[in-house]
Structure formats: C-alpha cells, structure tokens
C-alpha positions as CSV (number, residue, x, y, z in Angstrom):
1,M,0.0,0.1,-0.2
2,R,1.6,3.4,-0.7
3,D,2.3,4.7,2.5
4,D,4.3,8.1,1.3
5,G,2.1,11.1,3.0
6,K,2.2,8.7,6.2
7,Q,5.9,8.3,6.2
8,L,6.4,11.6,6.3
9,A,3.5,12.9,8.2
10,N,5.5,10.0,10.9
11,A,8.9,11.7,10.1
12,M,6.9,15.0,11.4
13,G,5.8,13.2,14.4
14,M,2.1,14.2,13.2
15,T,-1.5,13.0,13.1
16,S,-2.1,11.0,10.2
17,L,-5.4,9.0,9.3
18,D,-3.9,5.6,8.8
19,L,-6.8,4.6,11.3
20,A,-8.8,2.1,12.3
21,L,-12.9,1.5,12.4
22,I,-14.7,-0.5,15.0
23,G,-18.2,0.4,16.0
24,N,-21.9,-1.7,15.9
25,G,-24.4,0.8,14.4
26,T,-24.8,3.0,17.7
27,I,-21.2,4.0,18.0
28,G,-18.0,4.5,16.2
29,A,-14.3,4.5,17.1
30,L,-10.9,5.2,15.6
31,I,-8.0,3.7,16.6
32,D,-4.5,4.4,15.6
33,E,-1.4,2.5,15.2
34,H,-0.7,2.4,18.5
35,G,-3.7,1.7,20.2
36,S,-5.0,4.8,21.2
37,V,-8.9,5.5,20.9
38,V,-8.1,8.7,19.2
39,W,-12.0,9.8,18.4
40,S,-15.1,8.5,19.3
41,C,-18.8,9.8,20.4
42,F,-21.3,9.1,22.5
43,P,-24.0,8.3,23.1
44,R,-24.2,8.2,19.2
45,F,-22.3,8.9,16.0
46,D,-22.9,12.7,16.2
47,G,-22.4,12.8,19.8
48,D,-19.4,14.5,22.1
49,P,-16.4,13.3,20.9
50,M,-15.6,12.1,24.6
51,F,-12.2,10.8,22.6
52,C,-10.7,13.7,20.8
53,T,-7.6,13.5,20.6
54,L,-7.5,13.4,16.4
55,L,-8.3,17.0,16.3
56,R,-6.0,17.9,19.3
57,D,-2.5,18.7,18.0
58,R,-0.9,19.5,21.4
59,P,-1.1,17.6,24.5
60,R,-3.3,19.5,27.7
61,D,-2.6,19.4,31.5
62,D,-5.4,17.3,32.2
63,N,-5.2,14.7,28.9
64,A,-9.0,15.2,27.9
65,G,-9.9,13.0,25.1
66,E,-7.5,10.3,25.7
67,F,-7.8,6.2,25.9
68,R,-4.1,5.5,25.7
69,I,-3.1,1.9,26.8
70,T,0.7,2.0,26.8
71,L,3.3,-0.7,27.4
72,L,6.7,1.1,28.5
73,N,9.8,-0.1,26.3
74,S,7.5,-0.8,23.5
75,T,10.1,-1.2,20.1
76,R,7.2,-2.9,17.9
77,V,3.1,-3.1,17.6
78,E,1.9,-4.9,14.9
79,Q,-2.1,-4.7,13.8
80,E,-4.9,-6.3,12.4
81,Y,-8.7,-7.2,12.1
82,L,-9.9,-10.4,12.4
83,V,-10.5,-11.7,9.8
84,N,-14.1,-10.8,8.4
85,T,-14.6,-8.6,11.5
86,P,-14.5,-5.0,12.6
87,V,-12.7,-6.4,15.8
88,L,-9.3,-5.0,15.8
89,V,-6.1,-6.7,17.6
90,T,-3.0,-4.9,18.6
91,R,-0.1,-6.5,19.9
92,M,3.2,-4.4,21.9
93,F,6.5,-6.2,22.2
94,D,9.0,-4.6,24.4
95,S,12.6,-4.3,25.2
96,D,12.7,-6.9,28.0
97,G,10.6,-9.6,25.4
98,G,7.2,-8.9,26.8
99,A,4.3,-8.6,24.8
100,I,0.5,-7.9,25.2
101,E,-2.5,-8.1,23.0
102,I,-5.2,-5.7,22.8
103,R,-9.2,-6.8,21.5
104,D,-11.1,-3.4,20.7
105,F,-14.7,-4.1,19.8
106,A,-18.2,-2.6,19.9
107,P,-20.6,-5.1,20.8
108,R,-23.0,-6.2,17.7
109,F,-25.1,-9.6,17.8
110,R,-29.4,-10.4,17.8
111,Q,-30.4,-11.3,20.7
112,F,-34.1,-11.3,22.1
113,G,-35.4,-11.2,18.4
114,R,-33.1,-8.0,17.2
115,V,-30.0,-6.6,16.7
116,F,-28.2,-5.9,20.5
117,C,-25.9,-2.7,19.8
118,P,-25.1,-1.0,22.8
119,M,-23.2,2.1,23.5
120,M,-20.2,0.2,24.7
121,L,-16.4,0.0,23.8
122,V,-14.9,-3.4,25.0
123,R,-11.1,-3.5,25.4
124,Q,-9.0,-6.6,26.7
125,V,-5.4,-6.8,27.2
126,R,-4.0,-10.2,27.8
127,R,-0.4,-10.7,28.3
128,I,1.6,-12.9,25.8
129,A,4.7,-13.0,26.6
130,G,7.3,-12.1,29.1
131,K,6.2,-9.2,31.7
132,P,4.7,-6.5,30.8
133,R,4.1,-3.7,32.4
134,L,1.4,-0.6,31.3
135,N,-0.2,2.4,31.8
136,V,-3.9,3.1,31.0
137,C,-4.2,6.6,30.3
138,L,-8.5,7.3,30.5
139,H,-9.6,10.8,30.4
140,P,-12.6,11.8,28.3
141,A,-13.6,15.1,27.7
142,R,-16.8,16.7,27.6
143,D,-18.5,19.8,25.5
144,Y,-15.8,19.4,22.4
145,G,-12.8,19.1,24.4
146,A,-13.7,22.5,26.2
147,S,-12.4,20.1,29.5
148,G,-12.1,16.6,30.9
149,A,-15.2,15.3,32.5
150,P,-14.9,15.0,36.3
151,A,-14.7,11.0,37.6
152,T,-16.4,9.6,40.3
153,S,-15.4,5.9,41.5
154,G,-16.6,2.7,43.3
155,S,-15.1,-0.8,43.6
156,N,-14.7,-2.2,40.1
157,H,-15.7,1.2,37.9
158,I,-15.4,4.9,37.3
159,R,-18.1,7.2,36.0
160,F,-17.3,10.2,34.3
161,H,-19.5,13.0,33.8
162,G,-19.7,14.2,30.3
163,S,-22.5,16.7,28.8
164,P,-25.2,15.3,28.7
165,T,-23.7,11.0,28.8
166,V,-22.4,9.8,31.5
167,L,-19.8,6.8,30.7
168,R,-18.9,4.3,33.2
169,L,-16.3,2.1,33.1
170,T,-16.4,-1.4,34.3
171,T,-13.7,-3.2,34.9
172,D,-11.3,-5.7,36.1
173,A,-8.1,-4.0,36.7
174,S,-6.9,-1.5,39.7
175,I,-9.0,1.2,39.8
176,T,-6.1,3.3,41.2
177,A,-3.9,2.2,38.8
178,I,-6.4,3.6,36.5
179,L,-7.3,7.1,37.9
180,E,-4.2,7.9,38.9
181,G,-2.1,7.0,35.8
182,N,0.3,4.3,37.8
183,T,2.0,1.9,36.2
184,F,1.4,-2.0,37.0
185,S,2.5,-5.5,35.6
186,L,0.1,-7.1,33.3
187,D,-0.1,-11.0,34.8
188,D,-2.6,-12.1,33.0
189,S,-5.4,-10.4,31.3
190,I,-7.8,-7.3,31.8
191,T,-11.3,-6.3,30.3
192,M,-12.5,-2.7,30.4
193,L,-16.0,-1.9,29.0
194,I,-16.7,1.9,28.5
195,G,-20.4,2.7,28.0
196,A,-24.0,3.7,29.4
197,D,-24.3,4.5,33.0
198,E,-25.0,0.7,34.2
199,T,-24.5,-1.5,36.9
200,V,-22.8,-4.6,34.7
201,P,-24.5,-7.6,36.4
202,T,-21.7,-10.5,36.2
203,N,-17.9,-11.3,36.1
204,V,-16.5,-8.3,33.9
205,A,-13.6,-10.7,32.1
206,E,-16.6,-13.6,31.3
207,M,-19.1,-10.6,29.8
208,G,-15.9,-9.7,27.7
209,R,-15.1,-12.8,26.7
210,H,-19.1,-13.5,26.1
211,L,-19.1,-10.2,24.4
212,E,-16.8,-11.1,22.2
213,S,-17.8,-14.4,20.6
214,E,-21.0,-13.5,19.8
215,T,-19.8,-10.3,18.4
216,I,-17.4,-12.0,15.9
217,A,-20.0,-14.9,15.0
218,Y,-22.5,-12.3,14.3
219,W,-20.3,-10.1,11.6
220,R,-18.7,-13.8,10.2
221,T,-22.5,-15.2,9.6
222,W,-23.5,-11.6,8.2
223,V,-20.1,-11.5,5.5
224,R,-21.0,-15.2,4.7
225,S,-24.6,-13.8,3.2
226,L,-22.9,-11.2,1.3
227,A,-22.5,-11.8,-2.9
228,I,-19.0,-10.6,-3.8
229,P,-17.0,-10.6,-6.8
230,F,-14.1,-13.0,-6.9
231,E,-11.6,-11.1,-7.7
232,W,-10.5,-8.8,-4.2
233,Q,-12.9,-10.3,-2.2
234,A,-10.5,-8.8,0.7
235,A,-11.3,-5.2,-0.3
236,V,-14.4,-6.3,-0.8
237,I,-15.3,-7.4,2.1
238,R,-13.5,-4.7,4.3
239,A,-15.7,-2.1,2.8
240,A,-19.1,-3.5,3.1
241,I,-17.9,-3.9,6.8
242,T,-17.4,-0.7,6.9
243,L,-20.2,0.7,5.3
244,K,-22.4,-1.5,7.9
245,L,-20.8,0.3,10.8
246,N,-21.9,4.0,8.9
247,V,-25.4,3.1,9.4
248,Y,-27.2,3.9,12.6
249,E,-28.8,0.9,13.9
250,D,-32.1,2.5,15.9
251,T,-33.3,4.7,12.5
252,G,-31.4,3.4,9.7
253,A,-29.5,6.5,9.0
254,I,-27.0,6.3,7.1
255,I,-24.0,8.9,7.6
256,A,-21.4,10.0,5.6
257,A,-18.4,9.9,7.8
258,M,-17.8,8.9,11.9
259,T,-15.7,12.5,11.8
260,T,-15.9,16.4,11.9
261,S,-13.5,18.9,10.2
262,V,-10.7,16.6,9.2
263,P,-9.9,19.4,6.4
264,E,-9.7,18.3,2.3
265,A,-6.4,20.0,2.4
266,P,-3.7,20.9,4.2
267,D,-4.6,24.6,5.8
268,T,-8.0,25.3,3.8
269,P,-11.5,26.7,5.7
270,R,-13.0,23.2,4.1
271,T,-13.6,22.0,7.6
272,W,-17.1,20.6,7.5
273,D,-19.3,18.0,9.8
274,Y,-19.9,14.9,8.1
275,R,-21.2,12.8,11.3
276,Y,-25.0,13.3,9.6
277,C,-27.3,11.5,6.9
278,W,-26.9,13.1,3.2
279,L,-29.4,11.3,0.9
280,R,-27.3,11.4,-1.7
281,D,-24.8,9.6,0.3
282,A,-26.8,7.1,1.4
283,Y,-28.2,6.2,-1.8
284,F,-25.1,5.4,-2.8
285,V,-24.3,2.9,0.4
286,V,-27.4,2.1,-0.4
287,N,-27.4,0.7,-4.0
288,A,-23.9,-0.8,-3.2
289,L,-24.8,-2.8,-0.5
290,N,-27.9,-4.0,-2.2
291,R,-25.4,-5.1,-5.2
292,L,-23.7,-7.6,-2.5
293,G,-27.5,-9.0,-1.7
294,A,-27.2,-7.0,1.9
295,T,-30.7,-5.5,1.5
296,H,-31.4,-5.0,5.2
297,T,-29.8,-1.4,5.0
298,M,-32.1,-0.8,2.0
299,E,-35.0,-1.2,4.0
300,R,-34.0,0.3,7.2
301,Y,-32.7,3.1,4.9
302,L,-36.7,3.5,3.4
303,H,-38.6,3.6,6.8
304,Y,-36.0,6.2,7.7
305,I,-36.6,8.6,4.0
306,L,-40.2,8.4,4.0
307,D,-40.8,9.1,7.7
308,I,-39.1,12.6,7.0
309,V,-40.6,12.5,3.5
310,S,-43.8,12.6,5.5
311,S,-42.8,14.8,8.2
312,V,-42.1,17.7,5.4
313,G,-44.8,20.4,5.2
314,D,-43.7,22.0,1.7
315,G,-42.6,19.1,0.1
316,R,-38.7,20.3,-0.1
317,I,-36.4,17.9,0.8
318,K,-33.4,18.7,2.6
319,P,-29.6,17.6,1.2
320,L,-29.0,16.1,4.8
321,Y,-30.7,15.2,8.0
322,G,-29.1,14.4,11.3
323,I,-29.7,10.6,12.4
324,S,-32.6,11.1,14.5
325,G,-34.8,12.3,11.3
326,R,-34.9,15.6,12.4
327,P,-32.6,18.8,11.1
328,A,-28.7,18.7,12.2
329,P,-27.4,21.1,14.5
330,K,-26.6,24.8,12.7
331,E,-23.4,24.8,12.0
332,A,-21.1,26.4,14.4
333,S,-17.3,26.2,15.5
334,M,-16.1,24.9,18.5
335,P,-13.2,26.1,20.2
336,G,-12.4,23.5,22.5
337,L,-10.2,21.2,20.1
338,T,-7.7,22.9,17.2
339,G,-8.4,21.1,14.6
340,Y,-6.1,17.8,12.9
341,R,-2.6,18.8,13.1
342,G,-3.9,22.7,14.5
343,M,-5.8,22.9,11.6
344,G,-9.4,24.3,12.6
345,P,-12.2,25.3,12.9
346,V,-13.5,22.4,14.4
347,R,-17.0,22.3,13.2
348,I,-20.3,20.9,13.9
349,G,-23.9,20.7,12.3
350,N,-23.7,21.8,8.4
351,E,-24.7,24.7,6.7
352,A,-25.6,22.7,3.7
353,Q,-28.6,21.8,5.1
354,E,-30.0,25.1,3.9
355,Q,-28.9,24.6,0.9
356,I,-31.4,24.3,-2.3
357,Q,-30.0,20.6,-4.0
358,H,-32.5,19.3,-5.9
359,D,-30.5,15.8,-7.1
360,V,-32.4,14.7,-3.7
361,Y,-35.5,13.9,-5.2
362,G,-33.3,11.7,-7.4
363,A,-31.4,9.7,-4.7
364,V,-34.8,8.9,-2.7
365,V,-35.9,7.8,-5.8
366,L,-33.5,5.3,-6.7
367,A,-33.1,4.1,-3.7
368,A,-36.3,2.8,-3.3
369,P,-36.6,0.3,-6.3
370,H,-35.6,-2.8,-4.8
371,A,-38.0,-2.6,-2.8
372,F,-40.9,-2.8,-5.7
373,F,-38.6,-5.4,-7.9
374,D,-37.1,-7.6,-5.4
375,E,-38.5,-11.1,-4.6
376,R,-36.5,-12.2,-1.6
377,L,-38.0,-9.1,0.7
378,V,-40.6,-9.4,2.7
379,E,-42.1,-6.4,2.8
380,R,-42.4,-4.9,-0.9
381,G,-43.2,-1.7,-2.1
382,D,-46.8,-1.4,-2.8
383,L,-49.2,1.8,-4.0
384,A,-48.8,3.6,-0.3
385,L,-44.9,3.7,-1.1
386,F,-45.6,4.5,-4.4
387,R,-47.7,7.5,-4.1
388,S,-44.9,8.9,-1.2
389,L,-42.7,8.5,-4.2
390,E,-44.8,10.3,-6.9
391,A,-44.8,13.3,-4.8
392,L,-40.7,13.9,-4.8
393,G,-41.2,13.2,-8.6
394,V,-43.2,16.3,-9.1
395,R,-41.2,18.5,-7.4
396,A,-38.3,17.1,-9.3
397,A,-40.4,17.8,-12.8
398,R,-40.8,21.1,-11.3
399,L,-37.6,22.1,-10.3
400,F,-35.4,20.2,-12.4
401,D,-34.0,23.7,-14.6
402,Q,-33.9,25.4,-11.2
403,P,-30.5,26.8,-9.8
404,D,-29.4,24.9,-6.8
405,A,-26.1,24.4,-4.8
406,G,-25.5,21.5,-6.5
407,I,-23.8,18.0,-6.0
408,W,-20.3,20.0,-5.1
409,E,-22.6,22.0,-1.9
410,L,-21.4,25.5,-3.5
411,R,-21.7,28.1,-1.0
412,G,-21.2,31.1,-2.5
413,T,-23.7,30.5,-6.1
414,T,-26.3,28.5,-7.7
415,R,-26.6,27.7,-11.2
416,V,-29.0,25.0,-12.7
417,H,-26.1,21.7,-12.4
418,T,-26.6,19.2,-14.9
419,F,-26.0,16.4,-12.3
420,S,-29.1,17.7,-10.4
421,S,-30.9,18.0,-13.5
422,V,-30.4,14.3,-14.7
423,M,-31.0,12.8,-11.3
424,C,-34.7,15.0,-11.3
425,W,-34.9,13.3,-14.5
426,A,-33.7,9.8,-13.1
427,A,-36.6,10.2,-10.2
428,C,-38.9,10.5,-13.7
429,D,-38.1,7.2,-15.1
430,R,-38.1,4.7,-12.3
431,L,-41.5,6.1,-11.6
432,A,-42.9,5.3,-15.0
433,R,-41.0,1.9,-14.5
434,I,-42.3,1.5,-11.0
435,A,-45.5,2.3,-12.3
436,A,-45.7,-0.1,-14.5
437,H,-44.6,-2.9,-12.5
438,L,-47.8,-2.4,-10.5
439,E,-49.8,-2.5,-13.3
440,L,-50.7,1.8,-13.1
441,A,-50.8,2.2,-17.0
442,G,-51.7,6.2,-16.5
443,E,-48.9,6.9,-14.5
444,S,-46.4,5.2,-16.2
445,Q,-47.1,7.1,-19.2
446,H,-47.5,10.3,-17.2
447,W,-44.0,9.4,-15.7
448,A,-42.2,8.3,-18.7
449,A,-43.2,11.6,-20.4
450,E,-42.0,13.5,-17.6
451,A,-38.5,11.6,-18.4
452,S,-38.5,12.3,-21.5
453,R,-39.2,15.8,-21.6
454,L,-37.1,16.5,-18.9
455,H,-34.4,14.4,-21.0
456,D,-34.7,16.5,-24.3
457,V,-34.4,19.6,-22.4
458,I,-30.8,18.6,-20.3
459,C,-29.5,17.1,-23.7
460,E,-30.3,20.0,-25.3
461,R,-29.1,23.2,-22.9
462,S,-26.1,20.7,-20.9
463,W,-24.3,19.8,-24.2
464,N,-21.8,21.8,-25.3
465,A,-20.5,21.4,-28.7
466,E,-18.2,23.5,-29.2
467,R,-16.3,21.1,-25.8
468,Q,-18.5,18.1,-27.6
469,S,-19.2,17.7,-23.9
470,F,-22.3,17.6,-21.9
471,V,-20.7,20.4,-19.2
472,A,-21.1,21.1,-15.7
473,A,-24.3,23.5,-15.3
474,M,-26.9,24.5,-18.3
475,D,-25.8,26.7,-21.0
476,G,-22.4,26.9,-19.5
477,D,-18.9,26.0,-20.8
478,T,-16.8,24.0,-17.4
479,L,-16.8,20.5,-16.7
480,D,-17.3,18.8,-13.5
481,A,-16.8,14.7,-13.0
482,S,-20.1,13.8,-11.9
483,L,-20.7,14.1,-15.3
484,L,-19.5,11.0,-15.3
485,R,-22.1,9.1,-14.2
486,L,-24.4,9.9,-17.2
487,H,-24.4,6.3,-18.0
488,E,-24.8,5.3,-13.9
489,V,-27.9,6.6,-14.2
490,G,-29.2,5.5,-17.3
491,F,-29.5,9.1,-18.7
492,L,-27.2,7.6,-21.9
493,A,-25.9,4.3,-23.4
494,A,-22.9,3.5,-23.2
495,D,-22.0,4.0,-26.5
496,D,-23.2,7.1,-27.2
497,P,-20.9,8.9,-28.7
498,R,-21.9,11.7,-26.4
499,F,-21.2,10.3,-23.2
500,I,-17.4,9.4,-25.2
501,S,-16.4,12.3,-25.7
502,T,-17.6,13.5,-22.1
503,V,-15.9,11.0,-20.7
504,G,-12.9,12.3,-22.8
505,A,-13.1,15.6,-22.0
506,I,-13.0,15.1,-18.3
507,E,-10.0,12.8,-18.3
508,A,-7.8,15.6,-20.4
509,E,-9.4,18.4,-17.8
510,L,-9.7,17.2,-14.4
511,R,-7.5,13.4,-14.3
512,H,-4.2,14.3,-12.4
513,G,-2.3,11.3,-12.4
514,N,-3.7,8.3,-11.4
515,F,-6.8,10.2,-9.3
516,I,-9.7,12.8,-10.8
517,Y,-10.4,16.3,-8.9
518,R,-14.3,17.2,-8.7
519,Y,-13.4,20.2,-11.0
520,S,-11.0,22.5,-11.5
521,E,-12.9,26.3,-11.2
522,R,-12.3,28.6,-8.4
523,D,-14.6,28.2,-5.5
524,D,-16.0,29.6,-2.6
525,F,-12.8,28.4,-0.8
526,G,-9.9,28.7,-4.0
527,F,-9.6,26.2,-6.1
528,P,-9.5,22.7,-5.1
529,E,-6.2,21.3,-4.4
530,N,-6.5,17.3,-3.3
531,A,-8.6,14.8,-5.9
532,F,-11.7,13.2,-4.4
533,L,-11.5,9.6,-4.3
534,A,-15.5,9.2,-5.8
535,C,-14.0,11.3,-9.0
536,T,-12.1,8.9,-9.4
537,F,-14.2,5.4,-9.1
538,W,-16.8,7.2,-11.7
539,Y,-14.3,7.2,-13.5
540,I,-13.1,3.5,-13.4
541,N,-16.5,2.6,-13.5
542,A,-16.9,4.9,-16.8
543,L,-13.6,3.2,-18.5
544,A,-15.5,0.0,-17.5
545,A,-18.3,0.7,-19.4
546,L,-16.4,1.9,-22.9
547,G,-14.3,-1.8,-22.7
548,R,-11.7,-0.1,-21.4
549,R,-11.0,-2.6,-18.5
550,D,-7.6,-2.8,-18.8
551,E,-6.9,0.8,-18.1
552,A,-9.3,0.8,-15.6
553,R,-8.2,-1.9,-13.5
554,V,-4.5,-0.4,-13.7
555,L,-6.4,2.4,-12.2
556,F,-8.3,0.2,-10.1
557,E,-5.4,-1.7,-8.4
558,N,-3.6,2.0,-7.8
559,I,-6.5,3.3,-5.5
560,L,-6.8,-0.3,-3.6
561,A,-2.9,0.1,-3.0
562,S,-3.6,4.2,-1.3
563,R,-6.0,2.9,1.1
564,G,-4.4,3.0,4.7
565,R,-2.9,-0.7,6.2
566,H,-7.0,-1.6,6.8
567,G,-8.2,-1.4,3.9
568,L,-9.9,2.3,4.7
569,L,-10.1,5.3,2.6
570,S,-11.2,9.1,3.5
571,E,-12.6,11.8,1.5
572,D,-9.7,13.3,-0.3
573,I,-6.2,12.2,-1.5
574,D,-2.7,14.2,-2.4
575,T,-2.0,13.1,-6.0
576,V,1.5,12.8,-5.2
577,T,2.1,12.0,-1.8
578,G,-1.1,9.4,-1.4
579,E,-1.7,11.3,1.7
580,Q,-5.5,10.7,2.7
581,W,-7.3,13.8,3.2
582,G,-10.8,14.7,4.7
583,N,-13.2,13.1,7.3
584,F,-12.8,9.5,8.1
585,V,-14.2,7.1,7.0
586,Q,-15.8,8.0,3.9
587,T,-18.8,6.4,2.8
588,Y,-18.8,7.6,-0.9
589,S,-15.0,6.6,-0.8
590,M,-15.8,2.6,0.5
591,V,-18.9,2.6,-1.9
592,G,-16.5,3.1,-5.0
593,I,-14.9,0.0,-4.2
594,I,-17.5,-2.3,-4.1
595,D,-19.1,-1.0,-7.3
596,S,-15.7,-1.4,-9.4
597,A,-14.7,-4.4,-8.3
598,A,-18.2,-5.7,-9.1
599,R,-17.3,-4.0,-12.2
600,L,-14.3,-5.2,-13.0
601,S,-13.8,-8.6,-11.4
602,L,-13.6,-11.8,-13.2
603,S,-17.0,-13.5,-12.9
604,W,-16.9,-16.7,-10.4
605,D,-18.2,-18.9,-13.7
606,Q,-14.7,-17.5,-15.4
607,A,-12.0,-18.3,-12.5
608,Y,-12.5,-22.4,-13.0
C-alpha cells in the first residue's frame, strides 16, 4: 500500500489518517497504530467526542479526550482485524521480551429477536509473553474538548460525567492505577467495558469474552451472506463491513463519515461535519450493499427517509438530516478543539442543510426500486410507497431546470447543475418503471412523458457543442466529474458518442496522475487542492462501461494501494504523496471499492 504521505507525517510527529474503525451501529471509534482511541462520540455517532485527540494538535495538562494503553519500553507494534470482522487486534512488544495483545470492538449481535448494539466499547488486554508493564490513560473530554469529564469511582467502576452523557468504565483492573495513571504489571489479562452508566451484573472478564464471541459470530455470519465478486474479495468485504458500521441501527440513517472537520487539504477552511445523513450519499451506500445482497440496510433506510418525507409540510427535502430524522444542528465552531494537526476550525452541524440541492429527489427515488422488484424482500413496495415517491417526482419535474447549490454544495453561487437535472430525470424515469410494474398504466405513461421532456431539455441545454461534452451547468462551458455518472444512472447509453466524448473531456481536464478532481474552477474557497476519491471510482466505472477494462483495472489497483493499512479510505487524496485527507472513513469512497470491483472482477464461472 502506498504510504509516502504517512511516512512523512510520522517523520514529522504528526497525526495521520492511517486508522482502524470499530463500531456497532450505535457508536464508532477510530484507533491509531499505537492502540489509542483517537476519536469516539457518545451516546451516538453525532454526539460529543469524548475521545478526541484526532482533532487536538497538542497535549493538555488534564489529558482530556485520551484513551491510551501504553506498554513500557515498547519497540514494535502489530495490528490487524480479525478476519471478516471489525474486531481489532493490536500486539505490542517491549525491549525485555514482554508482549501484550489488545482486542477492541463494540458489541453487536442478535439477542431477544433484535440486534443488540449498546453504547459500549470493549477493550481486552492480555499478556502474551514476558513480564509486560503498562499504563492506561483514560480521560474522556466533554463539550467538544472544552474540559475533562469529572470522575467518581466505586469498587470496580469509574463514572465520567460528560455533557450530557455519563460514561461508566467497569473493569477488573486496578481502579487506582487507572485513576492515577500508575504503571502496573500485567500478569494475565484485564477487561475494560466503557459505556452506559449501568451496572454489569456478572464477572467482567466473562462478560468481555461473551460479547467478543457473539460479536465475531455475528459479523462472520453476515459476511457469509454477501454475494461478493471473485476478485478483490478482502477489499470488498472490508468495505461492506465499514459501510455497515456507518448505519445508525436505531433509525436506519446512514452517516457520510464518522468524523467532523478533518480538512480536505492542508490549511484549508474546508472543514465540515459529516456525521449526518446525506440523502445522496445514503443512496450510494444502499445501492452498493444491494449489489452484495445486503438488502436490510435499504429496508431500514427507506423507513427513515419515508418518515422524513411524511413530515415535510411543503414537500421540500433537505440535502441532509440528523440521524434521528430531525434537522442537523446549525453550523458552529467549537473552540475546545484546535483541529487536525491544528488546522481548524472544528465544526458541528452543517450549513449545507439549508441549501437547495435538487438532486436529492432523484437520490430518494433511486434508493427505492429494489423494494418493488426484489422478490427476496418480505415487505415489498406497494401503492402507498409509490404515492409517497410520486410526490417527490412532482417536485423533481418542476425544479429540474432551476438553480441550486449542486452536488458539490457551492456556498456562494447557484447554477442549474446538470447532475441535479439528470437526477430529477432519473426520479421520473424510475417512477415510470415502478408504475408499470404495479400495472398503473396511466401513471406509467405520465412519468415516462415527464422523463422524456426532461431528457430533451437537458440534452439541449447541457450539451456544449464547442467542447463536445456535457458540461457542469446548463448553458455553461465548465466540467465537473459528476458527468461521469450519465451512463450509470441510465441517462445515456455507454456507446452514445456524447458519453464517450464527455469522458474524454473530463480525463483531459480533471485527471491528475491516476486520480480525478471534482472540478478545476475556483469556488468559494479557492481551487480544489486534492482529488476526490469517489470521482476516481466514477472514472474507473466509466472506463469499464466504455470497454477500456485494462485501463480501469490498473487505476483500480492503484486506488486500492492507496488505502491505509486496514483497507480504509478517506474523502480526498494528495495526488503526489498519496496522503489521505478529509473526513474518515468516507462512505462515498468505500462504496467505490464495491462498485468498481463488481464491474471489473472476473465472474466466479470465469475464475475456474
């Protein structure tokens, strides 16, 4: 795996995004190569980051936000996931022959007829050699790093009083050693359960072992149910697990990333909070998991989005929502954290929710067809669901040629973005197909006519004859990478000369080395500095559609080599150093692994 940027960061003593993700659908945690929890929010994905050293560039006297296990005189660290699970194993070796193993996970398994995924992290530490001595630094923060969480303790627990969450650590380790940060010898093993302020009714070590075995069994059973391509199986499995970890189990919402405010490039003000559900991103996740046969995510997401649709009085759908289905918080800066490598501001909320983005109507409708056509599903799409989607189609047909902020969420300008228009067309097109499936002849004819009308207008106003390409906005002359999806959504056939020439124009202007930029023009914050990884996957898929499979495979292998040691991707990448930037882990990027592998892999029949 390419690691030029990571090596440079390590040499300069800087934080990097070469991290592992654990989680369970309620909370997630990022763990660095030394076994420290550098980011985790409570009581759920969008909560207070009580472990937050990822966004703090210098130590604090009170160690607020740290959860670190240190082996004295450590000389070497190894780290890996247990096969086909998000259970992380970190092994540390010291200079005297001592060694420990840490197993980190968040419990998830079926119990009492439902998925059990509590607000809990489990850290099990065991001696594997010698006489290791270690130190546990556990100091949760509160109010986005503004202060440490005050602690009180009992016989086998410590309570950390966050705001509003109270975390309880239950452990068989020395409470005094953890409270005072004392070094101690590890003779056998210790278990640390940190989660809700609830009493653990049994032996802590036994509880830890039970939670681990059930969690491992759950994930391996889930992975066995996936219909994966023959090639790049490990990469696809890790991507699928990662996407599943970004689904909030309680409501079905799908977050864009676990983090907030990791900048898109060095020293840029592009630091955004991605811990919410973008309807566009969620569609991509649902589509990717459907490719693998994991349809439950789609079913849960449809419940989430239909609750939103039914609650919208004026019919206008926002681009993003909080994971409860309510609006996300208003955008604000949090001064308690200095930012990734000191590159603030650190933000909560996202102003994009106030933007007009017309592609969301298509994104919602495109997430639904499986509910009507996939006979494996018990709860099938019906007339009531179609009527709910039809209301979105009405807005799409009316708004397709009106200005919006577009897929890239421009903050200072609006245009009639071609991608937004095409997604409005897609809403009408899919409604026509669904209506035909439901034997609603009149509705099918109506939506087919609407789709044809939109198609004609888009082809007339978004095709630039001089550039011989579709362009980013109607009546414009600039390009953006979302045009690579014109075939993907069915707007143009792969052999349409206009699609072929559009791909050629984009690769001539937006390709930098082996990666694709979103666009090349100046926006509200200057010119883009790094490539957007999702766009590179779109380019790979376009090449595959054009029959340029050998080129596509080379680029796909390159992007896989750019992942971190655990097979994860962020949002952006430096095309020179290969260093990842932007919020992590980015669902958009992990979707790309699944989509491109599905298109490029040999079939199982071809492999034998």
